[in-house]
SELO-906034 format. One record per residue (C-alpha): residue number from 0; chain; x negated, y negated, z negated. Coordinates in Angstrom, 1 decimal. Layout:
N
k NUM	c A	xx X	yy Y	zz Z
...
//
This chain:
96
k 0	c A	xx -85.7	yy -53.9	zz -109.0
k 1	c A	xx -87.8	yy -57.1	zz -109.1
k 2	c A	xx -88.8	yy -56.6	zz -105.5
k 3	c A	xx -85.1	yy -56.8	zz -104.4
k 4	c A	xx -84.6	yy -59.9	zz -106.5
k 5	c A	xx -87.7	yy -61.5	zz -105.0
k 6	c A	xx -86.6	yy -60.7	zz -101.5
k 7	c A	xx -83.1	yy -62.0	zz -102.1
k 8	c A	xx -84.4	yy -65.3	zz -103.5
k 9	c A	xx -86.9	yy -65.7	zz -100.7
k 10	c A	xx -84.2	yy -65.1	zz -98.1
k 11	c A	xx -81.9	yy -67.6	zz -99.8
k 12	c A	xx -84.7	yy -70.2	zz -100.1
k 13	c A	xx -85.8	yy -70.0	zz -96.5
k 14	c A	xx -83.3	yy -72.5	zz -95.0
k 15	c A	xx -83.9	yy -75.0	zz -97.8
k 16	c A	xx -87.7	yy -74.7	zz -97.4
k 17	c A	xx -87.2	yy -75.3	zz -93.7
k 18	c A	xx -85.2	yy -78.5	zz -94.4
k 19	c A	xx -87.8	yy -79.7	zz -96.9
k 20	c A	xx -90.7	yy -79.1	zz -94.5
k 21	c A	xx -88.6	yy -80.7	zz -91.7
k 22	c A	xx -88.4	yy -83.9	zz -93.7
k 23	c A	xx -92.1	yy -83.9	zz -94.4
k 24	c A	xx -92.9	yy -83.5	zz -90.7
k 25	c A	xx -90.3	yy -86.1	zz -89.7
k 26	c A	xx -91.9	yy -88.7	zz -91.9
k 27	c A	xx -95.2	yy -87.9	zz -90.4
k 28	c A	xx -93.8	yy -88.2	zz -86.9
k 29	c A	xx -92.3	yy -91.7	zz -87.5
k 30	c A	xx -95.6	yy -92.9	zz -88.9
k 31	c A	xx -94.7	yy -92.7	zz -92.6
k 32	c A	xx -97.8	yy -90.7	zz -93.8
k 33	c A	xx -97.6	yy -91.8	zz -97.4
k 34	c A	xx -94.0	yy -90.9	zz -97.7
k 35	c A	xx -94.7	yy -87.6	zz -96.1
k 36	c A	xx -97.5	yy -86.9	zz -98.6
k 37	c A	xx -95.2	yy -88.0	zz -101.4
k 38	c A	xx -92.5	yy -85.6	zz -100.3
k 39	c A	xx -94.9	yy -82.7	zz -100.2
k 40	c A	xx -96.3	yy -83.6	zz -103.6
k 41	c A	xx -92.9	yy -84.0	zz -105.1
k 42	c A	xx -92.0	yy -80.5	zz -103.9
k 43	c A	xx -94.9	yy -78.8	zz -105.5
k 44	c A	xx -96.1	yy -81.1	zz -108.4
k 45	c A	xx -92.9	yy -82.7	zz -109.6
k 46	c A	xx -90.5	yy -79.9	zz -109.0
k 47	c A	xx -92.0	yy -76.4	zz -108.5
k 48	c A	xx -94.6	yy -76.3	zz -111.2
k 49	c A	xx -92.4	yy -77.8	zz -114.0
k 50	c A	xx -89.5	yy -75.6	zz -113.0
k 51	c A	xx -91.7	yy -72.5	zz -113.3
k 52	c A	xx -92.1	yy -73.3	zz -117.0
k 53	c A	xx -88.5	yy -74.3	zz -117.6
k 54	c A	xx -86.9	yy -71.4	zz -115.7
k 55	c A	xx -89.3	yy -68.9	zz -117.4
k 56	c A	xx -88.3	yy -70.2	zz -120.8
k 57	c A	xx -84.6	yy -70.1	zz -120.0
k 58	c A	xx -84.3	yy -66.9	zz -117.9
k 59	c A	xx -87.5	yy -65.0	zz -118.1
k 60	c A	xx -88.7	yy -63.2	zz -115.0
k 61	c A	xx -85.4	yy -63.8	zz -113.2
k 62	c A	xx -86.0	yy -67.5	zz -113.7
k 63	c A	xx -89.4	yy -67.3	zz -112.1
k 64	c A	xx -87.9	yy -65.5	zz -109.2
k 65	c A	xx -85.4	yy -68.2	zz -108.5
k 66	c A	xx -87.7	yy -71.2	zz -109.2
k 67	c A	xx -88.6	yy -71.6	zz -105.6
k 68	c A	xx -85.0	yy -71.7	zz -104.5
k 69	c A	xx -84.1	yy -74.3	zz -107.2
k 70	c A	xx -87.2	yy -76.4	zz -106.3
k 71	c A	xx -86.4	yy -76.3	zz -102.6
k 72	c A	xx -82.8	yy -77.3	zz -103.1
k 73	c A	xx -83.8	yy -80.2	zz -105.3
k 74	c A	xx -86.6	yy -81.1	zz -102.8
k 75	c A	xx -84.1	yy -81.2	zz -99.9
k 76	c A	xx -81.8	yy -83.6	zz -101.9
k 77	c A	xx -84.7	yy -85.9	zz -102.8
k 78	c A	xx -86.0	yy -85.7	zz -99.2
k 79	c A	xx -82.7	yy -86.7	zz -97.6
k 80	c A	xx -82.2	yy -89.6	zz -100.1
k 81	c A	xx -85.7	yy -90.9	zz -99.2
k 82	c A	xx -85.1	yy -90.3	zz -95.5
k 83	c A	xx -81.9	yy -92.4	zz -95.5
k 84	c A	xx -83.8	yy -95.2	zz -97.4
k 85	c A	xx -86.7	yy -95.1	zz -94.9
k 86	c A	xx -84.5	yy -94.9	zz -91.8
k 87	c A	xx -82.2	yy -97.6	zz -93.1
k 88	c A	xx -85.2	yy -100.0	zz -93.4
k 89	c A	xx -86.6	yy -98.8	zz -90.0
k 90	c A	xx -83.3	yy -99.4	zz -88.2
k 91	c A	xx -82.7	yy -102.7	zz -89.9
k 92	c A	xx -86.1	yy -103.9	zz -88.7
k 93	c A	xx -85.4	yy -102.7	zz -85.1
k 94	c A	xx -81.9	yy -104.3	zz -85.0
k 95	c A	xx -82.8	yy -107.5	zz -86.8
//
């Protein structure tokens, strides 16, 4: 029973995990190493670990199963907000 739930959550989380990693690698590629590190740290330290405790308290084992999905979705949102801020500054410098 739990194996099925874990597999479903893992499959659902995969696209969001890809997008999160993509933003980390994109920041590295454009020379924003500190931002890249911050995004990776946000994903694990600020989102995943605290969510494990919260989701466990609220939903028990099912909460733990879906923690990674929740953390990855939030990480993608944060990553794209930071991406737009960084690229907005980057393009403003290029054009100005």
